[in-house]
C-alpha angles and dihedrals in degrees: 000000000000091000092048090050088053092056099266118128119242092243092052091047090050091048091051090049091049091049091051089053090051090048092050092049090048092051093045090052086060093043089245134137110259088222086061090217092132090062117086093211113021093186093088090051090049090049092055091045091049092050093048091044091051094049094045092242094133122087111251092017123116124261112270110328137196121260096255088063090051089052089050090051093051090047091051092051092047094047092049090052089049090051087053089056098258128118116269101249096202093061130073121231088266091057098252123127111268109259091226088066098048 
């Protein structure tokens, strides 16, 4: 309900929650912290996640998806990290998407 109260639709909030679950499972499969704080440069980790998400190689993810859905997934992971008080790794310090993820 908190997400809906903040102007986010229930379906978008559910999708973000589902993406976070997929991200956590992905990180755990690599014995990594889902917050990616133990990684000096999380972009490489996000690139692998994005590729596997796009190809449907991750458990719980869809079959092969289009790139806008991958961007949405990376945004959802970044926003969840930001809500946890960590920097959003898919954004630069100026707030733009990191070129290595486009």
